[in-house]
NUTOR-546124 format. One record per atom (N, C-alpha, C): x, y, z; residue in one letter; residue number from 1; atom name. Coordinates in pm, 1 decimal. Layout:
<pts>
        xx        yy        zz  residu  num  atome
         X         Y         Z       A  NUM     CA
...
</pts>
This chain:
<pts>
        xx        yy        zz  residu  num  atome
   -3325.6    2479.1    1086.6       M    1      N
   -3243.0    2484.9     978.2       M    1     CA
   -3082.7    2452.6    1014.1       M    1      C
   -3026.1    2529.9    1146.8       K    2      N
   -2903.5    2508.5    1199.3       K    2     CA
   -2866.2    2361.3    1234.6       K    2      C
   -2957.8    2281.0    1265.6       N    3      N
   -2924.4    2178.8    1314.9       N    3     CA
   -2904.2    2067.4    1194.8       N    3      C
   -2972.4    2097.8    1073.9       I    4      N
   -2956.9    2028.6     939.3       I    4     CA
   -2811.8    2040.0     886.6       I    4      C
   -2770.7    2173.6     900.6       V    5      N
   -2643.5    2209.7     835.0       V    5     CA
   -2541.3    2138.2     959.7       V    5      C
   -2539.2    2162.3    1067.2       L    6      N
   -2485.0    2081.1    1126.6       L    6     CA
   -2444.1    1952.4    1125.7       L    6      C
   -2550.1    1863.3    1110.5       V    7      N
   -2564.5    1715.0    1107.5       V    7     CA
   -2497.1    1693.7     951.1       V    7      C
   -2500.4    1775.5     866.4       C    8      N
   -2455.7    1734.4     711.0       C    8     CA
   -2284.3    1768.7     720.0       C    8      C
   -2270.7    1883.9     804.5       L    9      N
   -2121.5    1922.5     810.6       L    9     CA
   -2051.3    1785.0     900.2       L    9      C
   -2110.2    1738.7    1000.6       L   10      N
   -2045.8    1633.9    1080.3       L   10     CA
   -2056.5    1512.2    1014.3       L   10      C
   -2150.3    1491.8     936.2       G   11      N
   -2128.8    1368.1     864.3       G   11     CA
   -2022.9    1364.0     746.9       G   11      C
   -1995.7    1492.9     681.3       F   12      N
   -1910.2    1514.0     562.4       F   12     CA
   -1791.9    1484.0     664.1       F   12      C
   -1730.5    1547.5     773.9       L   13      N
   -1621.1    1531.6     828.1       L   13     CA
   -1598.1    1388.9     882.1       L   13      C
   -1703.9    1328.8     928.4       L   14      N
   -1676.4    1178.1     970.9       L   14     CA
   -1672.0    1080.4     858.1       L   14      C
   -1690.7    1111.5     729.6       T   15      N
   -1677.7    1011.7     617.4       T   15     CA
   -1584.7    1071.8     533.1       T   15      C
   -1519.0    1174.3     507.7       S   16      N
   -1406.3    1239.5     413.1       S   16     CA
   -1285.2    1133.9     441.6       S   16      C
   -1222.6    1136.0     319.7       C   17      N
   -1079.4    1063.5     341.6       C   17     CA
    -995.8    1138.1     200.3       C   17      C
    -890.6    1092.6     226.6       A   18      N
    -773.4    1162.1     114.1       A   18     CA
    -694.6    1049.3     105.3       A   18      C
    -631.1    1043.4      -9.9       H   19      N
    -518.4     941.5     -46.6       H   19     CA
    -400.8    1005.8    -110.2       H   19      C
    -284.7     957.3     -80.0       S   20      N
    -165.5     998.6    -132.0       S   20     CA
     -53.6     887.1    -128.2       S   20      C
      37.6     922.1    -228.1       V   21      N
     137.9     853.7    -265.4       V   21     CA
     267.9     880.9    -237.4       V   21      C
     347.5     841.2    -126.0       H   22      N
     453.6     901.8     -77.1       H   22     CA
     590.5     876.5    -187.5       H   22      C
     630.0     744.7    -197.7       Q   23      N
     718.1     719.0    -262.4       Q   23     CA
     691.7     604.3    -365.2       Q   23      C
     759.6     600.7    -492.8       Y   24      N
     732.7     511.2    -582.5       Y   24     CA
     891.3     472.9    -619.8       Y   24      C
     915.7     343.5    -599.5       G   25      N
    1062.1     310.8    -631.5       G   25     CA
    1063.2     194.5    -735.9       G   25      C
    1174.4     206.1    -810.1       V   26      N
    1178.3     107.5    -933.0       V   26     CA
    1302.7      74.7    -928.5       V   26      C
    1343.3     -86.9    -954.8       S   27      N
    1436.7    -140.1    -935.9       S   27     CA
    1511.1    -166.5   -1095.1       S   27      C
    1605.3    -214.4   -1111.9       E   28      N
    1671.6    -229.0   -1237.0       E   28     CA
    1594.5    -352.7   -1301.3       E   28      C
    1574.8    -365.1   -1416.5       Y   29      N
    1510.2    -472.1   -1496.0       Y   29     CA
    1600.5    -567.5   -1544.0       Y   29      C
    1595.7    -687.9   -1522.3       S   30      N
    1702.4    -802.4   -1588.5       S   30     CA
    1658.1    -807.5   -1741.6       S   30      C
    1763.6    -821.5   -1812.7       P   31      N
    1739.7    -847.0   -1950.6       P   31     CA
    1661.7    -981.0   -2009.8       P   31      C
    1674.5   -1065.8   -1893.6       K   32      N
    1592.9   -1202.4   -1927.9       K   32     CA
    1455.2   -1195.6   -1909.6       K   32      C
    1385.1   -1096.4   -1889.2       I   33      N
    1218.1   -1066.3   -1879.4       I   33     CA
    1173.1   -1076.3   -2022.8       I   33      C
    1079.2   -1178.8   -2020.7       K   34      N
    1009.6   -1223.7   -2142.4       K   34     CA
     864.8   -1183.7   -2113.7       K   34      C
     784.2   -1202.1   -2218.5       R   35      N
     647.6   -1183.2   -2187.9       R   35     CA
     579.9   -1285.0   -2082.8       R   35      C
     629.3   -1410.6   -2108.8       S   36      N
     581.5   -1529.2   -2025.0       S   36     CA
     630.2   -1531.2   -1895.2       S   36      C
     711.3   -1431.8   -1833.9       T   37      N
     776.2   -1419.6   -1713.5       T   37     CA
     680.5   -1412.6   -1638.8       T   37      C
     668.0   -1468.5   -1493.7       K   38      N
     554.5   -1464.8   -1392.3       K   38     CA
     591.8   -1318.3   -1344.8       K   38      C
     465.2   -1261.7   -1343.0       R   39      N
     450.8   -1152.6   -1250.9       R   39     CA
     419.9   -1180.7   -1082.9       R   39      C
     454.2   -1121.8   -1007.5       I   40      N
     436.0   -1108.4    -847.0       I   40     CA
     368.1    -993.8    -816.0       I   40      C
     282.9   -1012.0    -727.9       V   41      N
     188.3    -894.1    -673.4       V   41     CA
     183.9    -894.1    -531.1       V   41      C
     224.9    -818.4    -449.4       V   42      N
     203.1    -806.4    -311.3       V   42     CA
     159.9    -723.4    -242.9       V   42      C
      57.5    -709.0    -158.9       E   43      N
       0.8    -577.1     -98.9       E   43     CA
     -28.8    -620.1      61.7       E   43      C
      21.4    -525.2     138.8       K   44      N
      24.1    -529.3     277.6       K   44     CA
     -25.7    -376.2     319.0       K   44      C
    -102.6    -378.8     463.6       E   45      N
    -142.5    -237.5     500.7       E   45     CA
    -118.0    -252.9     660.9       E   45      C
    -103.6    -115.8     691.6       Q   46      N
    -118.8     -99.1     840.0       Q   46     CA
    -209.6      17.5     899.1       Q   46      C
    -298.4     -40.1     963.6       Q   47      N
    -396.0      44.7    1023.4       Q   47     CA
    -339.4     134.4    1141.5       Q   47      C
    -365.3     258.0    1139.1       V   48      N
    -342.8     350.5    1231.5       V   48     CA
    -456.1     439.6    1298.1       V   48      C
    -490.4     429.1    1431.7       V   49      N
    -617.9     502.3    1488.0       V   49     CA
    -568.4     581.4    1619.0       V   49      C
    -582.2     714.4    1596.6       F   50      N
    -537.7     791.3    1693.0       F   50     CA
    -379.6     770.9    1725.2       F   50      C
    -292.7     749.7    1629.7       Y   51      N
    -144.3     733.0    1637.1       Y   51     CA
    -112.0     613.6    1692.5       Y   51      C
    -187.7     505.4    1726.8       F   52      N
    -177.3     363.2    1757.1       F   52     CA
    -174.1     307.1    1637.6       F   52      C
     -62.0     201.0    1628.0       A   53      N
     -55.9     106.0    1489.6       A   53     CA
     -78.0       3.2    1514.1       A   53      C
    -158.4     -83.0    1435.0       D   54      N
    -177.5    -226.6    1484.7       D   54     CA
     -75.7    -333.4    1418.6       D   54      C
     -12.7    -306.3    1299.3       N   55      N
      92.1    -412.9    1253.7       N   55     CA
     212.7    -305.0    1204.1       N   55      C
     329.9    -322.0    1281.8       T   56      N
     432.7    -245.1    1238.6       T   56     CA
     542.1    -329.6    1147.0       T   56      C
     516.3    -440.5    1124.5       D   57      N
     606.6    -530.7    1047.8       D   57     CA
     519.1    -544.3     909.9       D   57      C
     459.0    -464.1     864.2       Y   58      N
     386.6    -473.9     726.7       Y   58     CA
     477.0    -467.8     621.1       Y   58      C
     578.6    -412.6     614.4       V   59      N
     674.7    -382.8     497.1       V   59     CA
     741.1    -507.9     503.8       V   59      C
     798.3    -598.1     605.0       D   60      N
     889.6    -691.9     613.7       D   60     CA
     778.8    -813.6     596.3       D   60      C
     686.6    -812.9     616.7       Q   61      N
     573.5    -935.2     571.6       Q   61     CA
     553.9    -933.5     416.0       Q   61      C
     545.6    -800.9     367.2       A   62      N
     540.7    -790.3     215.4       A   62     CA
     665.8    -842.8     147.2       A   62      C
     779.4    -812.7     192.7       Y   63      N
     896.8    -863.0     148.0       Y   63     CA
     917.7   -1011.3     173.4       Y   63      C
     886.7   -1051.6     282.3       D   64      N
     893.3   -1217.7     301.7       D   64     CA
     793.9   -1274.8     216.2       D   64      C
     674.7   -1231.7     182.7       E   65      N
     564.1   -1281.7      83.4       E   65     CA
     612.7   -1275.4     -57.9       E   65      C
     694.9   -1179.9     -97.7       L   66      N
     752.4   -1180.0    -243.4       L   66     CA
     857.9   -1263.5    -248.2       L   66      C
     926.8   -1300.8    -158.0       Q   67      N
    1055.5   -1401.3    -172.6       Q   67     CA
     970.5   -1525.7    -166.7       Q   67      C
     857.7   -1554.5     -85.7       R   68      N
     800.8   -1702.0     -82.2       R   68     CA
     722.3   -1739.9    -208.6       R   68      C
     680.3   -1617.0    -299.4       K   69      N
     638.7   -1643.1    -435.9       K   69     CA
     705.8   -1669.5    -540.9       K   69      C
     850.9   -1637.4    -521.3       C   70      N
     943.9   -1674.8    -625.1       C   70     CA
    1066.5   -1759.2    -581.7       C   70      C
    1074.6   -1866.9    -646.9       S   71      N
    1183.5   -1968.6    -592.5       S   71     CA
    1301.1   -1930.9    -694.4       S   71      C
    1304.9   -1838.3    -792.5       G   72      N
    1412.5   -1812.3    -866.2       G   72     CA
    1471.4   -1644.0    -817.1       G   72      C
    1497.2   -1587.6    -922.4       E   73      N
    1564.9   -1457.6    -935.4       E   73     CA
    1441.6   -1370.1    -949.8       E   73      C
    1459.1   -1233.0    -841.9       I   74      N
    1355.4   -1147.4    -843.4       I   74     CA
    1401.3   -1030.2    -929.6       I   74      C
    1339.7    -969.8   -1029.9       S   75      N
    1382.5    -835.5   -1115.8       S   75     CA
    1279.9    -770.2   -1132.5       S   75      C
    1304.5    -618.1   -1145.9       G   76      N
    1214.5    -515.7   -1199.4       G   76     CA
    1110.2    -495.6   -1070.4       G   76      C
    1150.9    -476.6    -946.4       I   77      N
    1062.1    -448.9    -854.3       I   77     CA
    1020.7    -312.7    -866.6       I   77      C
     889.8    -295.8    -860.1       N   78      N
     802.9    -163.6    -842.1       N   78     CA
     754.8    -164.2    -691.1       N   78      C
     785.7     -45.5    -609.1       T   79      N
     719.5     -33.0    -481.1       T   79     CA
     636.2      83.9    -464.6       T   79      C
     537.7      78.4    -435.7       R   80      N
     465.0     216.0    -392.2       R   80     CA
     413.2     211.4    -272.8       R   80      C
     451.8     321.2    -188.7       F   81      N
     400.0     345.5     -32.8       F   81     CA
     297.2     442.0     -53.3       F   81      C
     186.6     423.8      -6.5       S   82      N
      86.3     513.3       4.6       S   82     CA
       8.6     532.4     137.9       S   82      C
     -81.6     647.5     154.0       T   83      N
    -161.7     643.6     266.0       T   83     CA
    -287.1     685.3     224.1       T   83      C
    -410.7     618.5     310.3       S   84      N
    -530.5     667.2     282.3       S   84     CA
    -592.7     709.3     421.2       S   84      C
    -629.8     860.8     437.7       L   85      N
    -656.0     900.5     533.1       L   85     CA
    -799.3     890.1     576.0       L   85      C
    -824.2     895.8     675.0       G   86      N
    -978.2     889.3     735.9       G   86     CA
    -994.4     989.2     865.4       G   86      C
   -1102.7     984.4     935.8       F   87      N
   -1103.0    1062.5    1013.0       F   87     CA
   -1043.1    1008.9    1166.3       F   87      C
    -916.4    1064.6    1221.5       F   88      N
    -851.5    1021.8    1293.7       F   88     CA
    -799.9     883.5    1291.7       F   88      C
    -785.7     859.2    1179.4       S   89      N
    -714.1     718.8    1151.3       S   89     CA
    -674.8     722.1    1006.0       S   89      C
    -580.3     626.7     950.9       W   90      N
    -517.4     632.4     827.5       W   90     CA
    -463.1     494.8     814.5       W   90      C
    -447.8     440.0     679.6       K   91      N
    -394.0     320.0     641.6       K   91     CA
    -241.4     329.5     562.6       K   91      C
    -149.7     306.7     588.0       N   92      N
     -38.9     287.9     532.8       N   92     CA
     -34.6     150.4     447.8       N   92      C
     -10.7     187.1     319.5       K   93      N
     -30.8      71.6     244.3       K   93     CA
     129.3      56.5     163.8       K   93      C
     169.4     -79.1     109.1       I   94      N
     277.3     -88.1      32.7       I   94     CA
     234.2    -186.0     -66.5       I   94      C
     266.0    -173.9    -160.9       H   95      N
     231.6    -230.4    -313.6       H   95     CA
     339.7    -276.4    -364.9       H   95      C
     366.3    -374.5    -385.1       I   96      N
     524.9    -443.9    -457.0       I   96     CA
     459.2    -535.8    -575.4       I   96      C
     531.2    -488.1    -680.3       E   97      N
     511.0    -570.2    -804.3       E   97     CA
     657.9    -618.2    -874.1       E   97      C
     668.2    -741.2    -891.8       A   98      N
     831.9    -755.5    -968.0       A   98     CA
     781.5    -885.6   -1043.3       A   98      C
     897.6    -941.2   -1119.2       Y   99      N
     901.4   -1050.2   -1193.4       Y   99     CA
    1010.2   -1159.3   -1144.7       Y   99      C
     956.4   -1285.9   -1148.4       C  100      N
    1013.3   -1398.4   -1114.3       C  100     CA
    1050.5   -1469.5   -1227.8       C  100      C
    1206.3   -1463.8   -1216.1       L  101      N
    1278.7   -1535.1   -1340.0       L  101     CA
    1278.5   -1696.9   -1308.9       L  101      C
</pts>
């Protein structure tokens, strides 16, 4: 019986996770935004295992991709920075939505 409980507990610890939003930022909206205005969405993430990060430029890459997707003015930028926690690892995520005028 002890082995079954131990295996179940170990399985729970290895597969459990949590998610949290750290920051949510909103910029000013231009009065030129209409229903037909193009919406841009960019998502990037950074995998961290045992405090070793694989991509330290993920926020800069998201910003560069946002600028590449719009040849005009960018307005109404909404930025969400969140983390998904795992077993000895986590993912930092940046989600950016904006309007291209």
